[in-house]
BATOR-542158 format. One record per residue (C-alpha): residue number from 1; residue in three letters; x, y, z. Coordinates in steps of 0.05 Angstrom, whole numbers. Example, Ala and Ser with C-alpha at 12.3 -4.5 7.8 and 13.67 -1.06 7.14 Angstrom:
<recs>
+-----+--------+--------+--------+--------+
! num ! residu !      u !      v !      w !
+-----+--------+--------+--------+--------+
!   1 !    ALA !    246 !    -90 !    156 !
!   2 !    SER !    273 !    -21 !    143 !
+-----+--------+--------+--------+--------+
</recs>
This chain:
<recs>
+-----+--------+--------+--------+--------+
! num ! residu !      u !      v !      w !
+-----+--------+--------+--------+--------+
!   1 !    MET !   -785 !   -354 !   1391 !
!   2 !    LYS !   -820 !   -321 !   1332 !
!   3 !    LYS !   -791 !   -329 !   1263 !
!   4 !    ASN !   -770 !   -256 !   1257 !
!   5 !    GLU !   -735 !   -259 !   1324 !
!   6 !    ASN !   -683 !   -310 !   1299 !
!   7 !    LYS !   -612 !   -290 !   1314 !
!   8 !    LYS !   -578 !   -258 !   1255 !
!   9 !    ALA !   -507 !   -272 !   1233 !
!  10 !    PHE !   -483 !   -202 !   1252 !
!  11 !    LYS !   -502 !   -152 !   1305 !
!  12 !    LEU !   -482 !    -92 !   1262 !
!  13 !    ILE !   -477 !    -93 !   1187 !
!  14 !    GLY !   -459 !    -33 !   1143 !
!  15 !    LEU !   -475 !    -12 !   1072 !
!  16 !    GLY !   -475 !     53 !   1035 !
!  17 !    GLY !   -492 !     90 !    973 !
!  18 !    THR !   -529 !    147 !    941 !
!  19 !    PHE !   -595 !    109 !    938 !
!  20 !    ASP !   -620 !    156 !    884 !
!  21 !    HIS !   -686 !    136 !    852 !
!  22 !    LEU !   -690 !     74 !    895 !
!  23 !    HIS !   -692 !     13 !    848 !
!  24 !    ASP !   -691 !    -63 !    852 !
!  25 !    GLY !   -615 !    -65 !    858 !
!  26 !    HIS !   -617 !    -21 !    920 !
!  27 !    LYS !   -674 !    -62 !    947 !
!  28 !    PHE !   -635 !   -127 !    938 !
!  29 !    LEU !   -576 !    -96 !    975 !
!  30 !    LEU !   -621 !    -73 !   1032 !
!  31 !    ARG !   -659 !   -140 !   1036 !
!  32 !    THR !   -592 !   -177 !   1040 !
!  33 !    ALA !   -568 !   -132 !   1096 !
!  34 !    VAL !   -633 !   -142 !   1135 !
!  35 !    LYS !   -628 !   -218 !   1129 !
!  36 !    LEU !   -557 !   -217 !   1158 !
!  37 !    GLY !   -556 !   -161 !   1209 !
!  38 !    ASP !   -592 !   -144 !   1273 !
!  39 !    HIS !   -578 !    -70 !   1261 !
!  40 !    LEU !   -562 !    -35 !   1196 !
!  41 !    ALA !   -514 !     24 !   1191 !
!  42 !    ILE !   -532 !     56 !   1125 !
!  43 !    ALA !   -485 !    110 !   1099 !
!  44 !    LEU !   -524 !    157 !   1053 !
!  45 !    ALA !   -483 !    200 !   1006 !
!  46 !    THR !   -488 !    274 !   1017 !
!  47 !    GLU !   -480 !    330 !    965 !
!  48 !    ALA !   -405 !    328 !    979 !
!  49 !    LEU !   -400 !    261 !    943 !
!  50 !    LEU !   -444 !    276 !    883 !
!  51 !    GLY !   -396 !    320 !    843 !
!  52 !    SER !   -375 !    266 !    793 !
!  53 !    LYS !   -444 !    234 !    785 !
!  54 !    GLN !   -474 !    235 !    715 !
!  55 !    HIS !   -538 !    275 !    708 !
!  56 !    LYS !   -525 !    305 !    776 !
!  57 !    HIS !   -579 !    358 !    765 !
!  58 !    VAL !   -634 !    305 !    771 !
!  59 !    ILE !   -607 !    269 !    832 !
!  60 !    GLU !   -659 !    270 !    887 !
!  61 !    SER !   -643 !    313 !    947 !
!  62 !    TYR !   -612 !    281 !   1009 !
!  63 !    ASP !   -678 !    292 !   1047 !
!  64 !    ILE !   -719 !    257 !    993 !
!  65 !    ARG !   -670 !    199 !    987 !
!  66 !    GLU !   -670 !    191 !   1063 !
!  67 !    ARG !   -746 !    194 !   1066 !
!  68 !    VAL !   -755 !    142 !   1010 !
!  69 !    LEU !   -702 !     97 !   1043 !
!  70 !    CYS !   -738 !    100 !   1111 !
!  71 !    SER !   -805 !     87 !   1078 !
!  72 !    TYR !   -778 !     24 !   1044 !
!  73 !    LEU !   -742 !     -1 !   1106 !
!  74 !    GLU !   -803 !      9 !   1151 !
!  75 !    GLY !   -862 !      1 !   1103 !
!  76 !    VAL !   -837 !    -56 !   1060 !
!  77 !    LEU !   -783 !    -91 !   1101 !
!  78 !    GLY !   -819 !    -81 !   1167 !
!  79 !    LEU !   -760 !    -51 !   1206 !
!  80 !    THR !   -770 !     -5 !   1264 !
!  81 !    ARG !   -727 !     57 !   1270 !
!  82 !    GLU !   -688 !     22 !   1326 !
!  83 !    LYS !   -662 !    -29 !   1275 !
!  84 !    TYR !   -626 !     19 !   1229 !
!  85 !    THR !   -585 !     82 !   1230 !
!  86 !    ILE !   -576 !    128 !   1170 !
!  87 !    ILE !   -509 !    163 !   1172 !
!  88 !    PRO !   -491 !    222 !   1126 !
!  89 !    LEU !   -434 !    200 !   1081 !
!  90 !    ASN !   -387 !    257 !   1064 !
!  91 !    ASP !   -328 !    216 !   1038 !
!  92 !    PRO !   -321 !    148 !   1003 !
!  93 !    PHE !   -309 !    110 !   1068 !
!  94 !    GLY !   -348 !    143 !   1124 !
!  95 !    SER !   -350 !    112 !   1193 !
!  96 !    ALA !   -336 !     43 !   1165 !
!  97 !    ILE !   -261 !     57 !   1173 !
!  98 !    THR !   -268 !     79 !   1246 !
!  99 !    ASP !   -327 !     40 !   1277 !
! 100 !    PRO !   -300 !    -21 !   1314 !
! 101 !    ASN !   -370 !    -49 !   1321 !
! 102 !    LEU !   -382 !    -61 !   1247 !
! 103 !    GLU !   -377 !   -135 !   1234 !
! 104 !    ALA !   -397 !   -140 !   1161 !
! 105 !    HIS !   -409 !    -98 !   1099 !
! 106 !    VAL !   -456 !   -111 !   1041 !
! 107 !    SER !   -437 !    -84 !    973 !
! 108 !    SER !   -452 !    -97 !    901 !
! 109 !    ALA !   -401 !   -129 !    854 !
! 110 !    GLU !   -394 !    -59 !    825 !
! 111 !    THR !   -372 !    -28 !    892 !
! 112 !    PHE !   -333 !    -87 !    919 !
! 113 !    GLU !   -266 !    -52 !    907 !
! 114 !    THR !   -287 !      4 !    955 !
! 115 !    ALA !   -305 !    -49 !   1008 !
! 116 !    LEU !   -236 !    -80 !   1000 !
! 117 !    LYS !   -204 !    -11 !   1010 !
! 118 !    ILE !   -247 !      1 !   1072 !
! 119 !    ASN !   -220 !    -64 !   1102 !
! 120 !    GLU !   -149 !    -44 !   1084 !
! 121 !    ILE !   -157 !     22 !   1121 !
! 122 !    ARG !   -192 !    -12 !   1180 !
! 123 !    THR !   -132 !    -59 !   1187 !
! 124 !    GLN !    -84 !      1 !   1184 !
! 125 !    ASN !   -126 !     34 !   1239 !
! 126 !    GLY !   -119 !    -28 !   1283 !
! 127 !    LEU !   -191 !    -51 !   1272 !
! 128 !    ASN !   -215 !   -120 !   1251 !
! 129 !    PRO !   -232 !   -126 !   1177 !
! 130 !    MET !   -306 !   -135 !   1163 !
! 131 !    ILE !   -336 !   -196 !   1131 !
! 132 !    LEU !   -352 !   -174 !   1060 !
! 133 !    VAL !   -418 !   -196 !   1029 !
! 134 !    VAL !   -424 !   -182 !    955 !
! 135 !    ILE !   -489 !   -184 !    916 !
! 136 !    PRO !   -490 !   -192 !    841 !
! 137 !    ILE !   -508 !   -136 !    793 !
! 138 !    VAL !   -584 !   -134 !    785 !
! 139 !    CYS !   -610 !   -128 !    714 !
! 140 !    ASP !   -676 !   -106 !    685 !
! 141 !    ALA !   -722 !   -149 !    642 !
! 142 !    LYS !   -679 !   -132 !    580 !
! 143 !    GLY !   -615 !   -155 !    614 !
! 144 !    ASN !   -588 !    -84 !    625 !
! 145 !    LYS !   -555 !    -67 !    691 !
! 146 !    LEU !   -603 !    -28 !    737 !
! 147 !    SER !   -571 !     37 !    756 !
! 148 !    SER !   -592 !    105 !    781 !
! 149 !    THR !   -549 !    136 !    727 !
! 150 !    ASN !   -591 !    101 !    673 !
! 151 !    ILE !   -655 !    122 !    708 !
! 152 !    ARG !   -631 !    194 !    712 !
! 153 !    SER !   -612 !    194 !    638 !
! 154 !    CYS !   -686 !    183 !    621 !
! 155 !    LEU !   -711 !    241 !    664 !
+-----+--------+--------+--------+--------+
</recs>
């Protein structure tokens, strides 16, 4: 068996976000999901979720964010299109609260509370809770938290 054909911990792992101005924090989240899951279900925030974002006027369009995300997944992480699905995210929870096949969810420490709420709703819906994998906040060379909001504030 080739190294990249090793069995992963989960068949289907979910994650979500805006993925605006794709940065190292996003990339760490995606790399973590790839290491753990055979297939990634990536919920990508639509315009419906961007109302409260700071500097909303410089958020990349959904199409650009999706294209950059696919380029990173395929060009850098070496995934084929069969190994991931991008799902438009119109509300904070998306299909994570209804998909019985999701086994795990990767979030940052910053979005962990949402992951807990997703599991609470899954349980109320009669679904198994997902295993929650939490990555730490990623900082830049100056020790500041990497965030799309900070990037947008400089544009």
